[in-house]
C-alpha positions, 0 to 999 in steps of 0.5 A, a space after each residue: 832719399 839722402 841719409 839725414 846726416 848729409 841733409 842741410 836744413 834751414 836755420 831761421 837768422 834774425 838780423 837787424 834793421 838796416 835803417 838803424 845800422 845806416 844811421 850809425 854807420 853814417 854818424 861814424 863817417 860824418 862825425 870825425 870828418 866834421 871835427 876835422 874841419 871844425 878843429 883840425 888840430 884838436 887832440 893832436 896826433 892822437 886825435 887825428 889818428 882816432 878820427 882816421 880810424 873811425 871812419 873805416 869802421 863806419 864804412 865797415 858798418 855800411 858794408 853790412 847793409 842789404 836789401 830783401 824784396 817780398 818773397 825773397 830770402 837771403 842765405 848768410 855764410 861766414 868763411 864757408 859755414 852756413 850761418 842761417 837764412 834772413 826772410 825778412 823784407 826791407 833794408 836789413 843789416 848783418 855781420 858784414 863779413 857774411 857773404 849774402 846770397 839772395 834767392 827768390 821764394 816766388 811761385 815759378 812755372 815749368 813748361 815741361 817740353 813735349 816728351 814722346 814715351 810708351 804708356 802703360 800698354 806700350 803705346 807711343 804717346 806724347 805728353 807734357 806738363 805745367 808744374 808750379 813750384 817754389 823754394 821751401 828750404 832755402 838751405 837744401 836748394 843751395 847746399 844739397 843740389 848743384 843748381 836747383 833750378 836745372 835739378 827741378 827741370 830734369 827731375 820734372 821730365 823724368 817724373 812725367 816719363 815715369 808717370 806716363 809709363 805707369 798708366 794707360 792713355 785711355 780706358 780699354 777692354 783690358 783694364 779694370 773698371 774705374 782704373 786711372 788713366 792719363 786722361 783721368 784729369 784730377 787723378 792723373 794730375 795728383 799722381 803727377 804731383 805726388 811723383 814730382 814732390 818725391 823727386 824735388 824734396 831732396 832740393 828743398 823744393 815744394 810743388 804747388 800745382 801739376 797739370 798735364 798740359 798736352 797729351 796725344 797719341 804719337 803721329 804714327 799710330 794717331 790714325 789707327 787709334 782715332 779709328 779704334 776709339 770711333 769704333 768703340 764709340 759706335 759700339 757703345 752707342 749701338 749697346 745703349 740703343 739696343 738696350 733702350 729699343 728692348 725696353 720700349 718693346 717690353 714696354 708696348 707688349 705689356 701695355 697691349 696685353 694689359 689693355 686688351 687692345 689686341 690678342 697676339 700669339 707668339 708668332 705675331 709677338 715675334 713678328 711685332 718684336 722684330 718690326 719694332 726693333 728694326 724701326 728703333 735701332 735703325 739709323 736711317 728712316 724706315 718706310 712703312 709697308 701695308 700688308 693686305 694679307 695675313 700673317 699665315 698666308 
């Protein structure tokens, strides 16, 4: 952050309606011209001199006119000194000696280029983001940085790189439960927005929205990480299948016992449990086998 005494703050500047001043300037030009044609020698040399003097004054007044579109501002400076910012849309008038620099206040999109960085685990990933921003403080944007548009672009890339190194690409066994990752969606976007705003504040720029638009493992590890994700998905699915199968077997044994359909000793229960788990956990269709003998030979 810059020290407070070096930060330029926007000063609102009230200007006059341009329509009234346009009429004044036009009158100052037209009246002397009309009076000259009506009475060329009226007032003698002094009168002619006054007429010649009034016309440049009218032209000088007209030089103070300028036009502002909606969501546009004009930064006014006088001999290098900041005089204020006019945000009033329409035809405006200010001191003709003011230098008037227009600056857009509209929201703008920045589609950052795809960057290759290492995430929190050190895995190379490709990441990009879309940032919606607008100028909030016109004085800071113009006077505190050399080129605020280029400043936003460079700082956005730096912010994306920094955020990518603070979070892992995806959840893993080495991470705490509920920890934010780059794939966390709104949580990652909020972290990116906060990082961008902290970097843009010196340029008087406000971040409206920031979203990660592209996120993928780098090509050199993409296939390996895909197999890892598939393995984790299979393990997770198997775990749920086993949990469900155990619950179903338990319910079957309890139901048989309560209804007294059949009396099973421990060995028969073990055999039944084994058979049910094979049927429930298998990823292929099972073939029934009829046992004509007994369990005990």
